Each structure stands twice: as C-alpha cells, then as structure tokens.
Biopython code that builds the backbone (N, CA, C, O; Angstrom):
import numpy as np
from Bio.PDB.StructureBuilder import StructureBuilder

atoms = [
    (1, "MET", "N", (-39.286, 80.876, -21.695)),
    (1, "MET", "CA", (-39.815, 80.729, -20.392)),
    (1, "MET", "C", (-38.584, 80.277, -19.656)),
    (1, "MET", "O", (-37.826, 79.486, -20.218)),
    (2, "LEU", "N", (-38.327, 80.705, -18.467)),
    (2, "LEU", "CA", (-37.231, 80.300, -17.577)),
    (2, "LEU", "C", (-38.022, 79.751, -16.235)),
    (2, "LEU", "O", (-38.766, 80.520, -15.626)),
    (3, "ILE", "N", (-37.851, 78.537, -15.849)),
    (3, "ILE", "CA", (-38.699, 77.976, -14.536)),
    (3, "ILE", "C", (-37.611, 77.703, -13.606)),
    (3, "ILE", "O", (-36.600, 77.056, -13.881)),
    (4, "PHE", "N", (-37.912, 78.283, -12.398)),
    (4, "PHE", "CA", (-36.882, 78.157, -11.242)),
    (4, "PHE", "C", (-37.843, 77.433, -10.337)),
    (4, "PHE", "O", (-39.065, 77.581, -10.332)),
    (5, "LYS", "N", (-37.035, 76.520, -9.465)),
    (5, "LYS", "CA", (-37.659, 75.808, -8.404)),
    (5, "LYS", "C", (-37.527, 76.765, -7.135)),
    (5, "LYS", "O", (-36.559, 77.455, -6.814)),
    (6, "GLY", "N", (-38.840, 76.613, -6.458)),
    (6, "GLY", "CA", (-38.918, 77.328, -5.322)),
    (6, "GLY", "C", (-40.152, 78.214, -5.091)),
    (6, "GLY", "O", (-40.831, 78.542, -6.064)),
    (7, "ALA", "N", (-40.465, 78.603, -3.897)),
    (7, "ALA", "CA", (-41.590, 79.277, -3.532)),
    (7, "ALA", "C", (-41.779, 80.708, -4.212)),
    (7, "ALA", "O", (-42.863, 81.156, -4.586)),
    (8, "TYR", "N", (-40.497, 81.378, -4.315)),
    (8, "TYR", "CA", (-40.340, 82.736, -4.745)),
    (8, "TYR", "C", (-38.934, 83.053, -5.270)),
    (8, "TYR", "O", (-37.957, 82.386, -4.929)),
    (9, "TYR", "N", (-38.869, 84.051, -6.077)),
    (9, "TYR", "CA", (-37.491, 84.523, -6.499)),
    (9, "TYR", "C", (-37.619, 85.908, -6.616)),
    (9, "TYR", "O", (-38.696, 86.441, -6.884)),
    (10, "LEU", "N", (-36.501, 86.566, -6.415)),
    (10, "LEU", "CA", (-36.235, 88.216, -6.475)),
    (10, "LEU", "C", (-35.561, 88.501, -7.619)),
    (10, "LEU", "O", (-34.349, 88.286, -7.631)),
    (11, "ARG", "N", (-36.118, 88.959, -8.623)),
    (11, "ARG", "CA", (-35.620, 89.118, -10.032)),
    (11, "ARG", "C", (-34.431, 90.144, -9.870)),
    (11, "ARG", "O", (-33.450, 90.022, -10.603)),
    (12, "LYS", "N", (-34.501, 91.279, -8.810)),
    (12, "LYS", "CA", (-33.308, 92.064, -8.805)),
    (12, "LYS", "C", (-32.115, 91.531, -8.527)),
    (12, "LYS", "O", (-31.087, 92.179, -8.724)),
    (13, "HIS", "N", (-32.099, 90.333, -8.052)),
    (13, "HIS", "CA", (-30.774, 89.575, -7.757)),
    (13, "HIS", "C", (-30.216, 88.797, -8.937)),
    (13, "HIS", "O", (-29.226, 88.077, -8.810)),
    (14, "PHE", "N", (-30.852, 88.946, -10.066)),
    (14, "PHE", "CA", (-30.473, 88.321, -11.164)),
    (14, "PHE", "C", (-29.699, 89.507, -12.164)),
    (14, "PHE", "O", (-30.281, 90.308, -12.897)),
    (15, "LYS", "N", (-28.309, 89.377, -11.978)),
    (15, "LYS", "CA", (-27.627, 90.269, -12.888)),
    (15, "LYS", "C", (-27.298, 89.808, -14.209)),
    (15, "LYS", "O", (-26.258, 89.156, -14.296)),
    (16, "ASN", "N", (-27.978, 90.012, -15.279)),
    (16, "ASN", "CA", (-27.690, 89.362, -16.616)),
    (16, "ASN", "C", (-28.211, 90.189, -17.670)),
    (16, "ASN", "O", (-28.727, 91.257, -17.339)),
    (17, "ASP", "N", (-28.163, 89.880, -18.851)),
    (17, "ASP", "CA", (-28.556, 90.524, -20.095)),
    (17, "ASP", "C", (-29.553, 89.712, -20.762)),
    (17, "ASP", "O", (-29.553, 89.665, -21.992)),
    (18, "ILE", "N", (-30.435, 89.045, -20.051)),
    (18, "ILE", "CA", (-31.553, 88.117, -20.642)),
    (18, "ILE", "C", (-32.420, 89.211, -21.149)),
    (18, "ILE", "O", (-32.599, 90.200, -20.437)),
    (19, "ASP", "N", (-33.054, 89.105, -22.491)),
    (19, "ASP", "CA", (-34.047, 89.780, -23.054)),
    (19, "ASP", "C", (-35.239, 89.830, -22.187)),
    (19, "ASP", "O", (-35.639, 88.847, -21.563)),
    (20, "SER", "N", (-35.865, 91.124, -22.156)),
    (20, "SER", "CA", (-36.857, 91.385, -21.162)),
    (20, "SER", "C", (-38.208, 90.767, -21.768)),
    (20, "SER", "O", (-39.278, 90.871, -21.168)),
    (21, "ASN", "N", (-38.089, 90.174, -22.894)),
    (21, "ASN", "CA", (-39.396, 89.476, -23.273)),
    (21, "ASN", "C", (-39.523, 87.852, -22.753)),
    (21, "ASN", "O", (-40.453, 87.084, -23.001)),
    (22, "VAL", "N", (-38.401, 87.597, -22.023)),
    (22, "VAL", "CA", (-38.323, 86.180, -21.473)),
    (22, "VAL", "C", (-39.431, 86.080, -20.171)),
    (22, "VAL", "O", (-39.557, 86.941, -19.299)),
    (23, "TYR", "N", (-40.079, 85.002, -20.256)),
    (23, "TYR", "CA", (-41.045, 84.819, -19.423)),
    (23, "TYR", "C", (-40.428, 84.228, -18.092)),
    (23, "TYR", "O", (-39.862, 83.147, -18.252)),
    (24, "TRP", "N", (-40.433, 84.730, -16.828)),
    (24, "TRP", "CA", (-39.953, 84.194, -15.792)),
    (24, "TRP", "C", (-41.106, 83.329, -14.941)),
    (24, "TRP", "O", (-42.245, 83.771, -14.790)),
    (25, "ALA", "N", (-40.733, 82.236, -14.486)),
    (25, "ALA", "CA", (-41.914, 81.570, -13.770)),
    (25, "ALA", "C", (-41.249, 80.606, -12.672)),
    (25, "ALA", "O", (-40.033, 80.435, -12.754)),
    (26, "ARG", "N", (-41.865, 80.052, -11.791)),
    (26, "ARG", "CA", (-41.453, 79.274, -10.706)),
    (26, "ARG", "C", (-42.367, 78.238, -10.324)),
    (26, "ARG", "O", (-43.572, 78.487, -10.353)),
    (27, "SER", "N", (-41.927, 77.032, -9.945)),
    (27, "SER", "CA", (-42.730, 76.030, -9.451)),
    (27, "SER", "C", (-42.212, 75.273, -8.275)),
    (27, "SER", "O", (-41.008, 75.452, -8.094)),
    (28, "GLU", "N", (-42.691, 74.621, -7.582)),
    (28, "GLU", "CA", (-42.139, 73.836, -6.486)),
    (28, "GLU", "C", (-41.114, 72.810, -6.896)),
    (28, "GLU", "O", (-40.075, 72.585, -6.276)),
    (29, "THR", "N", (-41.503, 72.219, -7.985)),
    (29, "THR", "CA", (-40.480, 71.261, -8.533)),
    (29, "THR", "C", (-39.397, 71.704, -9.428)),
    (29, "THR", "O", (-38.393, 71.028, -9.651)),
    (30, "GLY", "N", (-39.664, 73.009, -9.995)),
    (30, "GLY", "CA", (-38.663, 73.547, -11.041)),
    (30, "GLY", "C", (-38.896, 72.897, -12.314)),
    (30, "GLY", "O", (-37.990, 72.918, -13.147)),
    (31, "PHE", "N", (-40.136, 72.248, -12.606)),
    (31, "PHE", "CA", (-40.518, 71.679, -13.797)),
    (31, "PHE", "C", (-41.886, 72.278, -14.253)),
    (31, "PHE", "O", (-42.609, 72.730, -13.365)),
    (32, "ILE", "N", (-42.296, 72.326, -15.495)),
    (32, "ILE", "CA", (-43.574, 72.773, -15.939)),
    (32, "ILE", "C", (-44.701, 71.995, -15.359)),
    (32, "ILE", "O", (-44.534, 70.817, -15.046)),
    (33, "ASN", "N", (-45.904, 72.632, -15.193)),
    (33, "ASN", "CA", (-47.026, 72.026, -14.722)),
    (33, "ASN", "C", (-48.047, 72.480, -15.652)),
    (33, "ASN", "O", (-47.736, 73.071, -16.686)),
    (34, "ASP", "N", (-49.360, 72.208, -15.305)),
    (34, "ASP", "CA", (-50.564, 72.515, -16.190)),
    (34, "ASP", "C", (-50.645, 73.936, -16.144)),
    (34, "ASP", "O", (-50.964, 74.454, -17.214)),
    (35, "LYS", "N", (-50.411, 74.816, -15.043)),
    (35, "LYS", "CA", (-50.528, 76.205, -14.936)),
    (35, "LYS", "C", (-49.479, 76.768, -15.747)),
    (35, "LYS", "O", (-49.806, 77.557, -16.634)),
    (36, "LEU", "N", (-48.326, 76.491, -15.581)),
    (36, "LEU", "CA", (-47.318, 77.149, -16.384)),
    (36, "LEU", "C", (-47.350, 76.714, -17.808)),
    (36, "LEU", "O", (-46.912, 77.461, -18.683)),
    (37, "ALA", "N", (-47.818, 75.614, -18.067)),
    (37, "ALA", "CA", (-47.931, 75.443, -19.615)),
    (37, "ALA", "C", (-48.959, 76.369, -20.360)),
    (37, "ALA", "O", (-48.777, 76.766, -21.510)),
    (38, "LEU", "N", (-50.042, 76.669, -19.606)),
    (38, "LEU", "CA", (-50.971, 77.608, -20.118)),
    (38, "LEU", "C", (-50.294, 78.821, -20.277)),
    (38, "LEU", "O", (-50.380, 79.395, -21.363)),
    (39, "LYS", "N", (-49.567, 79.352, -19.275)),
    (39, "LYS", "CA", (-48.771, 80.600, -19.368)),
    (39, "LYS", "C", (-47.811, 80.667, -20.442)),
    (39, "LYS", "O", (-47.625, 81.678, -21.120)),
    (40, "TYR", "N", (-47.168, 79.502, -20.595)),
    (40, "TYR", "CA", (-46.145, 79.540, -21.912)),
    (40, "TYR", "C", (-47.052, 79.649, -23.169)),
    (40, "TYR", "O", (-46.714, 80.456, -24.036)),
    (41, "LEU", "N", (-48.096, 78.959, -23.330)),
    (41, "LEU", "CA", (-48.941, 79.197, -24.447)),
    (41, "LEU", "C", (-49.400, 80.538, -24.687)),
    (41, "LEU", "O", (-49.373, 80.994, -25.830)),
    (42, "GLU", "N", (-49.829, 81.226, -23.688)),
    (42, "GLU", "CA", (-50.341, 82.749, -23.819)),
    (42, "GLU", "C", (-49.011, 83.377, -24.254)),
    (42, "GLU", "O", (-49.052, 84.131, -25.226)),
    (43, "HIS", "N", (-47.870, 83.161, -23.664)),
    (43, "HIS", "CA", (-46.696, 84.037, -24.083)),
    (43, "HIS", "C", (-46.344, 83.489, -25.630)),
    (43, "HIS", "O", (-46.068, 84.328, -26.488)),
    (44, "PHE", "N", (-46.355, 82.521, -25.858)),
    (44, "PHE", "CA", (-46.115, 81.924, -27.362)),
    (44, "PHE", "C", (-46.936, 82.624, -28.278)),
    (44, "PHE", "O", (-46.422, 83.152, -29.264)),
    (45, "ASN", "N", (-48.490, 82.705, -28.006)),
    (45, "ASN", "CA", (-49.382, 83.448, -28.868)),
    (45, "ASN", "C", (-48.991, 84.898, -28.930)),
    (45, "ASN", "O", (-48.932, 85.503, -30.000)),
    (46, "LYS", "N", (-48.749, 85.396, -27.872)),
    (46, "LYS", "CA", (-48.528, 86.833, -27.851)),
    (46, "LYS", "C", (-47.336, 87.198, -28.951)),
    (46, "LYS", "O", (-47.426, 88.303, -29.486)),
    (47, "PHE", "N", (-46.427, 86.495, -29.255)),
    (47, "PHE", "CA", (-45.271, 86.754, -29.947)),
    (47, "PHE", "C", (-45.492, 86.207, -31.371)),
    (47, "PHE", "O", (-44.746, 86.573, -32.280)),
    (48, "THR", "N", (-46.450, 85.380, -31.575)),
    (48, "THR", "CA", (-46.440, 84.877, -32.972)),
    (48, "THR", "C", (-47.870, 85.030, -33.665)),
    (48, "THR", "O", (-48.031, 84.816, -34.866)),
    (49, "LYS", "N", (-48.826, 85.391, -32.860)),
    (49, "LYS", "CA", (-50.063, 85.649, -33.664)),
    (49, "LYS", "C", (-50.188, 86.675, -34.644)),
    (49, "LYS", "O", (-51.091, 86.676, -35.481)),
    (50, "ASP", "N", (-49.143, 87.707, -34.546)),
    (50, "ASP", "CA", (-49.334, 88.880, -35.393)),
    (50, "ASP", "C", (-48.596, 88.404, -36.889)),
    (50, "ASP", "O", (-48.879, 88.881, -37.989)),
    (51, "ILE", "N", (-47.773, 87.541, -36.667)),
    (51, "ILE", "CA", (-46.862, 87.218, -37.867)),
    (51, "ILE", "C", (-47.439, 85.934, -38.622)),
    (51, "ILE", "O", (-47.057, 85.588, -39.739)),
    (52, "ALA", "N", (-48.359, 85.307, -37.907)),
    (52, "ALA", "CA", (-48.996, 84.077, -38.490)),
    (52, "ALA", "C", (-50.036, 84.446, -39.492)),
    (52, "ALA", "O", (-50.822, 85.369, -39.277)),
    (53, "LYS", "N", (-50.049, 83.745, -40.569)),
    (53, "LYS", "CA", (-51.120, 83.979, -41.714)),
    (53, "LYS", "C", (-52.007, 82.668, -41.523)),
    (53, "LYS", "O", (-51.793, 81.566, -42.030)),
    (54, "GLY", "N", (-53.054, 83.038, -40.677)),
    (54, "GLY", "CA", (-54.023, 81.829, -40.527)),
    (54, "GLY", "C", (-53.659, 81.234, -39.196)),
    (54, "GLY", "O", (-53.638, 81.868, -38.141)),
    (55, "TYR", "N", (-53.343, 79.829, -39.353)),
    (55, "TYR", "CA", (-52.943, 79.256, -38.056)),
    (55, "TYR", "C", (-51.558, 79.093, -37.710)),
    (55, "TYR", "O", (-50.647, 79.125, -38.538)),
    (56, "GLN", "N", (-51.422, 78.930, -36.573)),
    (56, "GLN", "CA", (-50.013, 78.805, -36.002)),
    (56, "GLN", "C", (-49.786, 77.316, -35.683)),
    (56, "GLN", "O", (-50.768, 76.617, -35.434)),
    (57, "MET", "N", (-48.517, 76.779, -35.676)),
    (57, "MET", "CA", (-48.208, 75.419, -35.359)),
    (57, "MET", "C", (-47.256, 75.414, -34.229)),
    (57, "MET", "O", (-46.248, 76.117, -34.171)),
    (58, "LEU", "N", (-47.633, 74.608, -33.377)),
    (58, "LEU", "CA", (-46.722, 74.479, -32.114)),
    (58, "LEU", "C", (-46.437, 72.789, -31.963)),
    (58, "LEU", "O", (-47.299, 71.917, -31.856)),
    (59, "ILE", "N", (-45.137, 72.637, -31.986)),
    (59, "ILE", "CA", (-44.763, 71.215, -31.874)),
    (59, "ILE", "C", (-44.385, 70.941, -30.438)),
    (59, "ILE", "O", (-43.571, 71.636, -29.832)),
    (60, "PHE", "N", (-44.943, 70.008, -29.972)),
    (60, "PHE", "CA", (-44.741, 69.862, -28.520)),
    (60, "PHE", "C", (-44.236, 68.251, -28.344)),
    (60, "PHE", "O", (-44.235, 67.466, -29.292)),
    (61, "ASP", "N", (-43.891, 67.962, -27.237)),
    (61, "ASP", "CA", (-43.302, 66.529, -26.802)),
    (61, "ASP", "C", (-44.308, 65.642, -26.274)),
    (61, "ASP", "O", (-43.919, 64.500, -26.028)),
    (62, "GLY", "N", (-45.638, 65.944, -26.023)),
    (62, "GLY", "CA", (-46.309, 65.065, -25.446)),
    (62, "GLY", "C", (-46.453, 64.991, -23.937)),
    (62, "GLY", "O", (-47.131, 64.149, -23.346)),
    (63, "HIS", "N", (-45.766, 65.933, -23.393)),
    (63, "HIS", "CA", (-45.865, 66.027, -21.751)),
    (63, "HIS", "C", (-47.262, 66.212, -21.404)),
    (63, "HIS", "O", (-48.022, 66.746, -22.212)),
    (64, "GLY", "N", (-47.692, 65.782, -20.182)),
    (64, "GLY", "CA", (-48.903, 65.690, -19.782)),
    (64, "GLY", "C", (-49.624, 67.049, -19.613)),
    (64, "GLY", "O", (-50.838, 67.219, -19.725)),
    (65, "SER", "N", (-48.621, 68.068, -19.304)),
    (65, "SER", "CA", (-49.227, 69.450, -19.096)),
    (65, "SER", "C", (-49.792, 70.107, -20.366)),
    (65, "SER", "O", (-50.586, 71.047, -20.408)),
    (66, "TYR", "N", (-49.257, 69.466, -21.356)),
    (66, "TYR", "CA", (-49.940, 70.205, -22.679)),
    (66, "TYR", "C", (-51.088, 69.434, -23.195)),
    (66, "TYR", "O", (-51.460, 69.550, -24.363)),
    (67, "LEU", "N", (-51.679, 68.617, -22.306)),
    (67, "LEU", "CA", (-52.811, 67.902, -22.710)),
    (67, "LEU", "C", (-54.088, 68.083, -21.980)),
    (67, "LEU", "O", (-55.099, 67.404, -22.161)),
    (68, "SER", "N", (-53.954, 69.049, -21.149)),
    (68, "SER", "CA", (-55.071, 69.505, -20.165)),
    (68, "SER", "C", (-56.157, 70.218, -21.191)),
    (68, "SER", "O", (-55.872, 70.781, -22.248)),
    (69, "GLN", "N", (-57.337, 70.069, -20.672)),
    (69, "GLN", "CA", (-58.397, 70.768, -21.616)),
    (69, "GLN", "C", (-58.440, 72.261, -21.818)),
    (69, "GLN", "O", (-58.961, 72.768, -22.811)),
    (70, "GLN", "N", (-57.901, 72.922, -20.886)),
    (70, "GLN", "CA", (-57.645, 74.330, -20.954)),
    (70, "GLN", "C", (-56.685, 74.495, -21.916)),
    (70, "GLN", "O", (-56.941, 75.334, -22.780)),
    (71, "PHE", "N", (-55.566, 73.863, -21.989)),
    (71, "PHE", "CA", (-54.428, 74.001, -22.916)),
    (71, "PHE", "C", (-55.038, 73.883, -24.488)),
    (71, "PHE", "O", (-54.910, 74.765, -25.337)),
    (72, "ILE", "N", (-55.657, 72.729, -24.659)),
    (72, "ILE", "CA", (-56.455, 72.481, -25.742)),
    (72, "ILE", "C", (-57.394, 73.512, -26.344)),
    (72, "ILE", "O", (-57.371, 73.897, -27.513)),
    (73, "ASP", "N", (-58.293, 73.939, -25.306)),
    (73, "ASP", "CA", (-59.230, 74.840, -25.765)),
    (73, "ASP", "C", (-58.568, 76.227, -26.164)),
    (73, "ASP", "O", (-59.051, 76.954, -27.032)),
    (74, "TYR", "N", (-57.534, 76.498, -25.523)),
    (74, "TYR", "CA", (-56.786, 77.784, -25.897)),
    (74, "TYR", "C", (-56.279, 77.721, -27.264)),
    (74, "TYR", "O", (-56.455, 78.665, -28.034)),
    (75, "CYS", "N", (-55.628, 76.612, -27.621)),
    (75, "CYS", "CA", (-55.185, 76.468, -28.880)),
    (75, "CYS", "C", (-56.262, 76.547, -29.984)),
    (75, "CYS", "O", (-56.132, 77.176, -31.034)),
    (76, "TRP", "N", (-57.400, 75.792, -29.593)),
    (76, "TRP", "CA", (-58.683, 75.746, -30.641)),
    (76, "TRP", "C", (-59.060, 77.269, -30.866)),
    (76, "TRP", "O", (-59.102, 77.739, -32.003)),
    (77, "VAL", "N", (-59.317, 77.979, -29.795)),
    (77, "VAL", "CA", (-59.822, 79.461, -29.863)),
    (77, "VAL", "C", (-58.857, 80.379, -30.492)),
    (77, "VAL", "O", (-59.299, 81.328, -31.139)),
    (78, "ASN", "N", (-57.507, 80.191, -30.366)),
    (78, "ASN", "CA", (-56.451, 81.059, -31.003)),
    (78, "ASN", "C", (-55.877, 80.523, -32.185)),
    (78, "ASN", "O", (-54.800, 81.019, -32.517)),
    (79, "LYS", "N", (-56.406, 79.517, -32.979)),
    (79, "LYS", "CA", (-56.025, 78.933, -34.122)),
    (79, "LYS", "C", (-54.627, 78.535, -33.937)),
    (79, "LYS", "O", (-53.820, 78.951, -34.767)),
    (80, "ILE", "N", (-54.192, 77.749, -32.920)),
    (80, "ILE", "CA", (-53.007, 77.237, -32.823)),
    (80, "ILE", "C", (-53.148, 75.575, -32.986)),
    (80, "ILE", "O", (-53.886, 74.917, -32.253)),
    (81, "ARG", "N", (-52.514, 75.124, -33.815)),
    (81, "ARG", "CA", (-52.522, 73.623, -34.122)),
    (81, "ARG", "C", (-51.460, 72.922, -33.494)),
    (81, "ARG", "O", (-50.311, 73.288, -33.745)),
    (82, "LEU", "N", (-51.646, 72.019, -32.755)),
    (82, "LEU", "CA", (-50.757, 71.234, -31.912)),
    (82, "LEU", "C", (-50.220, 69.893, -32.734)),
    (82, "LEU", "O", (-51.048, 69.140, -33.247)),
    (83, "PHE", "N", (-48.984, 69.664, -32.822)),
    (83, "PHE", "CA", (-48.214, 68.633, -33.405)),
    (83, "PHE", "C", (-47.176, 67.963, -32.533)),
    (83, "PHE", "O", (-46.477, 67.058, -32.989)),
]
sb = StructureBuilder()
sb.init_structure("model")
sb.init_model(0)
sb.init_chain("A")
sb.init_seg("    ")
for serial, (resi, resn, name, xyz) in enumerate(atoms, 1):
    if name == "N":
        sb.init_residue(resn, " ", resi, " ")
    sb.init_atom(name, np.array(xyz, "f"), 0.0, 1.0, " ", f" {name:<3s}", serial, name[0])
structure = sb.get_structure()
C-alpha cells in the first residue's frame, strides 16, 4: 500500500514499474487512518487467505487505526489473528 498526501492523484503521471497489485491510496495527512487501515486489511486478506491453512497472523505496531472495532471485527470474521 502506497499512501500519498493530498486530495487526489493522477496515476497516469506515475511512470514506474511498480507491481499492479500495489494498492494506491491517499489521505489528507499522507498517513494511514481508520478507513485506509481497513482497506489495507482487505488487501492483505485478498493475497493471503488462499495460501493460509486455517488462521492468518498479522503483526502490527499498535497504531490506533488498527484498533477500531471495524478492523477487529473484520479480522475475527476472516480468521486473521492480530499480534
């Protein structure tokens, strides 16, 4: 996930060879927030759920955006254990 600061960005102006599976996001501050944390979690789940045998483990740093009720509920429903 790449987070850019600003109201919008025009992807066509980025000339690079970044993998198409990279999730592009933006926020007013340029940092993760509750909404982007949930988007990250959905992206994480998309790429790990099929190879996981049972539960998935996600190690996080305790940032407040990872402690929202929506984030924790999503983890519980999708068998993602937070550490």
